[in-house]
N, C-alpha and C positions, 0 to 999 in steps of 0.2 A: 711235098708242098706244105703239109701241116707242120712239119718240124721246122721248116724255114720261117714260117709265121711266128712260131713260138720263140725261136731264136731272136727274131727282131723285137718281140715284146720284152724279152729279158734285157736286151741291149738298151731299150728306151728306159726301162726302170733304172738301170745303172746310171744312165746319164742324168736322170732326175735326182738321184741320191747325191751325185757329185755336185750338182748345182746347188742343192739345199745345203750341203756342207760348206760350200763357198760362201753363201749368203749368211750362214750362222756365225762366221768369224767376226771378231771385233772390228768396228768401223775405223777408218783411218782418222787421225786427229787433224781436223781442218779448222780454219778460222771461224767458220760459221758456228761450229759447236762451242767454241770459246765465247763468242758473243751471246749465245743462248744461255750459257751458264751465268754470265755477268747479268743478264736481264733477270734471271730467276733470283739471284742474290739481291738485286735492287728492289724487286717486288717484295721480297721477304722483309727487307729493311723498312719499306714504306708501310707494310702491314703492322710491324711492331710499333712504328711511330704513331700510327692512327688507331692503335688498339683502344686507347682510352676514349677517343671520340666515337668509335663504333659502339663501345659499351654504353655510352651516354645516349645513343640513339636507339637502343633496344627498348622494347616495350616492357612494362612492369607486369609481372604475373600477379594473379589474385593473391589475397592474403592466405588463402587456404594452402596454396602450393609453396608459400614462403615460410610456413610455420617452422619446418625443421631447420631450414637455413638460419632463420631469425633466432630460433632457440639456441642454435649452436653459437651464433655470433654473440648473443647475450651471455651465454655461459663463458665464452672466452673473455668477454669484457669484464664479467664478474670476477673471473679468476685473476685477470690483470689488476683490477682494483684491490682485490684481496692481497695480492702480492705487494702492491704499492703500500697499502695500509700496514702490512706486516713489516716492511722495510722502514716505514716512517716510525713505527713504534720501537723497532730495534735501534734505530738511530737516536731516538729520544732517550732510550735507556742507556746508551753509550755515554751520554753526558752526565754531569754531576747532578745530584739531587738538591732540593726536592723536585720531583717531577710534576708536570701539570696533571690535573685529574682527568681532563678530557683533551684529546688531541683530535682536531677535525681533519678529515681526509683531504688528500690533495685535490680531488675533483670537486670539492664543495658539496653542496646539497644538504648541509646541516647547519644549525645554529646552536650555540651553547650559552649558558648563563651560570656563572659561579658567584654572583653577588657583587662583582667589582663594578659593573655598570648597571644602572637602574633602567631596566627595560620598560618601555611604555606599554602598559597593558591596554588592549582595545577597550573602548567604553562599553559598559554593560547596558546598552540600550535595547537589548534583544527582548523578545517576547518570552515571558515566563509561561511555561505550560499550564500553570495553575491560576493564571490571571482570570480566565473566564469563570472558574469555579469560585474564586474569592470575591469578584466584583460583579458578576452577572447572574450566576445561577441562583434562582430563588428570588430575584429582584426584578423590578419592572425594566424591561429593555426590549429591543426589537432586533430580530435577525433577518437579514436580507441575502438573497442569492442573485447571481448574475453570471453572464458568460462573456468573456472578452475574446476578440479574434486572435490576439497574440498571446495573452497570458492564460487563456483557458478559463476554468471555473473560478468563481469569486464568491467568497462567503464573508460577510461583514456583520459585526455585532455593534450596536450603538446603544449607549446608555447615558442619560442625563444625570449629572452629579449636582444635586441641588445645593449641597454644602459649599462646594468650591465654584459653583456657577461655571462648570466646564462639561464638555461632552467627551466621554470615554469611548474610544473606537478601537476595535480589534479587527484588522483586515487580514484575511487568509488568502494567500495565493499559492500557486505551486512552487514558487521560488522561496517562500517563507511566510512568516506571520509577522505583522507589524502591529504594535500596541502603542497608542498615542492618546494624549489628552489635548484637546483643542478648545478654544474659547467657545462658549455656547452662543450660537447665533441662530437666525431663522433659516439658515441654509439647509437644503434637503440633504439626506444621506449621500445621494449620488455626488453632489458637489464636494462634500467632505472627503469622499473616497478619491475623487480625482485630484483634490488638493494634496492628499497624502501620496498618491501615485499618479503623476501627470501623464505617464505613458499609457495608462488605461484608456480604452476607446469605447467602453460599453455605454449604452444609452439608457438602459432601464435596469431597475432592481426589483425583484419580486419578493414580497414578504413571506416568511416561513410561518405557516399556521397549521400546526399539527401537534398532537400530544407528544410529550417527552422529546421534543426536538432539542431542548437545551442539554439533556443528558447525552444525546448523540454527539453534539458539538463539543461538550466537555471531554468525552472519550476520545475524539479526534485530536484535540489539543494535547492530551496527556499521553498519547501513544508514543511520544519520544522519551518519556520518562523511563529511566533505567534504575532498577532496584537491585540488580545483581551484577557484580563485576568479577573479573578474573584477571590476575596480573602474574607476570613471571618474575622470578627471583633467581639471579645468577650469582655465583661465587667465583671471584677472580683472585688468584694468588699473585704474588709478586713475579713479574717477568712473563706472565701469560699474555700472548699477543694474537692468538688465533681462536677461531670458533671451537675447534677441537679441544683446545686447552680448557675453555670455559665449561663445555659440556662433559669433559672427561674427568672432572674432580669427583672421585668416588665417594668421599666423605667430607663432612664439614669440620669446623673448628669450634672451640669454646666461644670465641668472639662472635662467630657467625650464629651460633645457637642463641647466644644472649641477645643479639639483634632480632632474631626471629621471634623470641619471646616478647620483645617490646612491640613488634609489629602486630602480633595476634596470638591466638592460643592454638596449640597443637591438638588435632582431633584424630581419632581413629576412623578411617574411612568406612570400615564395615558397619560401624554403629552410627554413622553420621546420617542425619535425616534432612539437613538443610541443602543449600545450594552446593552442588558438587563441581561445577565448572568443567565438565567433561571427564572427570576422574571416575575410576571404577570403584563403586561402593559395594560390590557383591563378591567378586572373585579376587580382588587384590592385585589385578594386573598392572595397576599404575602406582604401586607402592602401598604401604600400610598406613602412613600418616601424611597429613597436610596441615597447612596453617590457615586458620579460618578466623574471620572477624566480622562483627556486626557493628556498623557505625552509622548513626543517624538514619535508622530504618532501611539501611542498605546492607546486603550481604556481600562479603568479599571472600574469595578463596585465592590462595597464592600457590602457583606452580613452582615449587622450590626445586632447583636442579638436583641438589643432593638427596632429596627425599623421593625423587622419581627413580624407577629401577635402572640400574647400570647393566649394560649389555657387554659382555666380553667379546673381543675380536670385532668390535664395531667402533672405529675411531670417530665416526660422526655422531654416534649416540642418537640415532633417529627416534628412539622411544622418548627421549627427553625433549628433543627438538620438536617433536610432533605437537607437544603441548605449549612449550614456551614460544616456539616460532609462530604459533597461531594467535598469540596474545598481541594486543595493541601497544601496551605500555609494560615496561619491565624495569625492575630494580637491579642494579649491579652493586654488590657489596664487595668492598676492597678492605682486606684486613690490614694491609700496609700501603704505603704510598707507591702507586704504580699507575701508568697512564692507561686510559681506555679510549678506544675509537669507536664511534657508533656504527661503522661499517664492518666491524668484526663479525657480527651475526648477520648472515644473509637471510632475509625474510621479507616477504611482500607485505606483511601485516604490522610488524614492529615499526612504529613511527616515533616513539619517544622513550628515552632512558633517563632514569633518575639514579645518579651515581652517589652512593653513600660510602664514605671512606672513614674508617675507624681511627680515632686518635687516642692513644694510650688505652687500648682495649682491655689490658689486663690490670688496670688500676682500679681503685675503689670508685672513681668518678669518671667513667669513660665518656668521651665526647665523639661527635660525628660531624664530618664535613659533608655538605649536600651540594651537588651540582646537577644541572639539568641540560640535556641535549635532545634535539628533535629535528625532524626534517624541515626544509625551508617552507613548505606549504602548510605547516602546522603553526597557527598563530600562538603568540605568547599567552601564558595562562598563569593564574595565581594559585595560591597566595605568593607574593613576591619574596624572594630570598633576602635575608638580612645581610649586612656587610660588617663583619665576615659571616659567611653562611655556616656557622658552627652551632650545634645544639647539644645540650646535655641529655643524657639518657633519661627518659621519663615520658609522662603524658604529652608534654609539649612537642617532643619529636614525633610521637605516634600520631597526634592529631594533624600536625603539619604534613607528614608524609601521606596520610590517608586523604586529606583534602587535595594535596598536590596530585595524587594518583587519579582521583575522580575527575578533577578539572583537566588533567592531561588527556584522559580518554575522550572527554567531551570536546576538547580542542582538536584532537586527531580526527574526529568525525568531519571536521571542516576541510580536511585535506582533499585533494582532487580525487583520489581513488574512492574515498568513502562519500564525498559530497555528491558524486554522480549517482551512486546507489541510493542515497537518501533522497535526492531530487526525484528519482523515478518512483520510489515508494510513496513519497508525499503526494505526488501528482495523481497517482492511482487512487489513493485513499480519499483525497479531496474531491476528485471527480465523482467517485462513488457516493460520497456523502451528499454532495449537492444534488445529484440526480435522485437520490433516495428522499431527500427533504422535499424536493419539488413534487415527486409522485405522491408522497404522503399528504402534502398540503392539498393537492387537487382532490384526492380521495376524501379527505376530511371535509372539504368545502362541499362536495357533491352530496355527502351524506348528512351534513348539518343543515342544509337549506332545501328540504324537499318541496316547499311550497312555491319556490320560485318558478315562474313559467318559462324559464330559459330553455330554448330548444337546442340540443346538442347535435353535432354533426352526425352522430351515430343513430339518432332518433329518426324513425321513418316519418315521412311527411303525411302518411295516411292516418297517423295517430291524431292529428289536429282535427280531423273530421269527427271523431268520436266525441270530442269536447263540444262541438256544435250540436251534435245529437243530444247531449246532456241538456244543453240550454233549451233546445226545442221541447224536450220532455218536461222540463220545469215550467215552460210557458204554457204547455197544454194542461198541466196540473192546475196552474193558477186559473186558467180560463174555465176549467171544469168546476173549480171551487165556486166561482162567481155564478155559473149556471145553476149549481146545486142550491145556492142561496135563493135564487129566483124561484126555483121549484118548491122551496120550502113554503113560501107564501101560498102558492096554489094548493099544495097538499093540505095545509091547515084548513082551508075552506072545504076541501073534499072530505076531510075527516069529520067536520061539523055536519055535513049532509049524510054521512055514513056511506059514501061511495068507495072508500079506499080501505076497507077493513082487511082484505086479503093481501094488499100490497106489502104491508110491513113484513109479513112472514116470508114472502118471496124475496124481497130485497134483503131481509136479514139472512136468509140462507145463502144468497149470492155473496153477501159481504163476508160471511164467515168462511165460505169456501175460498174466496180470494185472499182473505187475510191469512189463511193457513199457509199460503205459498210464501209469505214473508217470514213468519216465525212459527215454527211448530212446537217450540219448547214452552211457550207461554200458555197458561190455562185460559179457557174462554171467559172467565170472570174478570181477569186482569188485563189491562191494556198492554199492547206490544211495545216494548221500549226500543229505542234506537240502538243501544249497544248490542242487543240480541241480533238485530238486523245486520249491524256492521260485522259481527262475528261470523254470521252465516255467510254473508257475501264475501268476506275476506277469505274464508276457508274455501269457498267455491272458486275464487280467483287463484289461490295458491295451487290448487289441484290442477289447474289448466296450465299449459306450457307456453302457448303462443299468444300473441296480442289479439288475434281474431276471436279467440274464445272469450277473452275478456270483454270485448265489445258486445258479443252476443249475449252474455249474461246480463250486462248492464241494460241493453235494449229490451230484453225480455222483462226484467223487473220494472223498467220504466213503463212498458206497455200495460203491465198488470195494474200498476198504481193509477195510470190514467183511466183505464176502463172501470176500475172500482169506484173512482170519484164520480164518473159520469153516471153510473147506475145506482148511486146511493139515493135513498129516500130521506126526506127531512122529517118524516114522522117517526123514525127509529133513532132515538138518542144513544141506545146501547151500541149500535153499529159504528157510531162516530168515535167511540173509545177504542175501536180496533184498528183505525186507520191513522195515518200520519198527518200532522199539521204541515202546511206549506213551508214554514221556516225550518222544521226538522228535516223535511225532505230535501230542501236546498242544502242544509248543512251536511246531510248524508251524501248527497251527490258530490259536494266539494271534497269530502273526506275520501270518497272513492277515487276521485281524480288524483288527489295527493298520493294515495296508496299506489295508484297505477304508475305515476311518475317515479315514485320511490323504487318500485320493482324494475322499471326500465333502467334507472340509473344504476341499480345494483347489477343488472345484466351487463351494462356498458363497463362498469368497474371490473367485473369478473373477466370480461374479454380482454381488457387492457392488462390485467394482472397475468392472465395466461400468456399474452403476447410478450410481456416483459420477462416472464420466467423462461419462455422459450429462447428469447435472445440471450438471457443470462446463461442458459444451458449451453448454447452454441459458443458463447464467449469462454465459458469454463472448459469446454472441450478443446477449443483452440489453445488456451493457456496450458492445459494438460499436455497436449501434443508438443507445444514448444518446450515445456519443462522436461519432457521425456527426451527430446532431441538434445537439450542442453546437458542432461545427465549423461547421455551417451558420449557427448563430446568431452565432458570433463573426465569420464572414465578413461577415454582414449588418451587424454593428456596425462592423467595419473599413471597410466601404464608406461607412457613414454618417459616421464620423469623417474619412475621407479627403475626402469631398465637402465637409464643413464646414471642414476645414483649407484646402482649395484654393479655397474661395469667397472672393472679394475682400471685404475689410473696408471698410465705409462709414464715413466720418468724419462 
């Protein structure tokens, strides 16, 4: 029976296997399968057609996630522009000479000036940083501060010019400084400010009343002055059309050396003690020599490509580009006639180039053709080029180039990239200066007028009661004085009858005992002076810490004087020399009140200063944390750029 059941199970297993083999065979080709295939192909075609629309409907990722992609796209675009510029220069060189000195790139973004067209320079109506020092500092004027809802801090200086019957105004905003001369009228400074800047909506201006405020304002105006410059100098040979060609020139030529001698003097970096412009003056890692110049109280150092160290097996010459690529203005020297394009050098900082082309460099009287090119957001700058822009070698060429370099860097600061950084720096400095002037003015006014009975919000209300107690004490002293005068007449009669012989001794003892509480320093034969009393009371008040102890000392002294006046006898003239007159007592009380207010205001000022320092500490901590985060981010970016630059390029 068991064997029969096992046989049946084996048969069932065989049937199942056969059925599975049958189902695993390929299905028959039917019409339904063909229609399904056509539907799939139609869907794939529709997806391809709508691919761009689907991409447009996708959400945009945050900037943090798009950095790598954006960096790659920018690098691809940069490589494309470099290739186009190289092709443009190569095409230019294929034609007959003479070649243009500057060839602008296909995509634009630059302007050039070779003296053929007179460029209109912007009017120089800007504020000179030394205007305040020349026209305001040390002369009678007024400084005012305010706060505008849209413009932020406002600082204005107003001075009346008696010779020209005009009013000189310097208005400082976070967007810039405006210097103007307006006709002298009876208009208040607020109206003059709104006439210069109608968009301002401030309603009040507060005067600046603190020592050395003018020096702080002059320092703010002159923070934009630059006395040290660094410029790059590139050497371009004939036919060089790429950045690698410019930085790859291992040595210079006699014509280039002659031009460098005209530009400045060569210095040994290890013995140089002036401005070094980022060059190494200790170990010689950035070369042994450099070109240095002092012109109109400014120091200039030139990063010459051929004087910087040359690195073998490095076509990009990063050691050279690290210095020249971080400059803002560079000179390109051409020994022969060859075209130059401003996009040959890829740099985020280089915004202007001054191209100098030598004419007959090996003759006795060499000449130089000068052209200028800069980015579109850099305004035109002087001095203007002559027509034709050709200079003879000598001081005229040197002075023109140095002036052009300084003005070029000043103009580049107005480009969008540098203007945003300058706006942020100026806003922070102006806000800090206005707040500092306000705080110092308040502190100066509080300390300069201690007699004013103004009650500040920090002063407790209970302090006013002590003043009333002072007045009551004075009133009691005056009443006691009148009573003592009435007692004098009665005592004179008693002395004539001999009834009051013992009273003077008793009253004299009492008086001496009580007068000793006022001043222990004075001798019994000399009267007690009010300065001694003031000194002792001031010392007793300074030793106490709270206001209640001050009141207790004043009340105790007032009670002693009151009791002493009531107990005095008119028969003792010596005892009157040891007590105070009513006028002196009133003056002493007033002095004590002023000293008390002075101490209270000092306490309030110290509390405000502590609060301000705490807020400043918190602000500095937050800025330090933000700076640390920014440093970490820049380090990560630097690592990314270094890895991309060191990666081998695939052809």
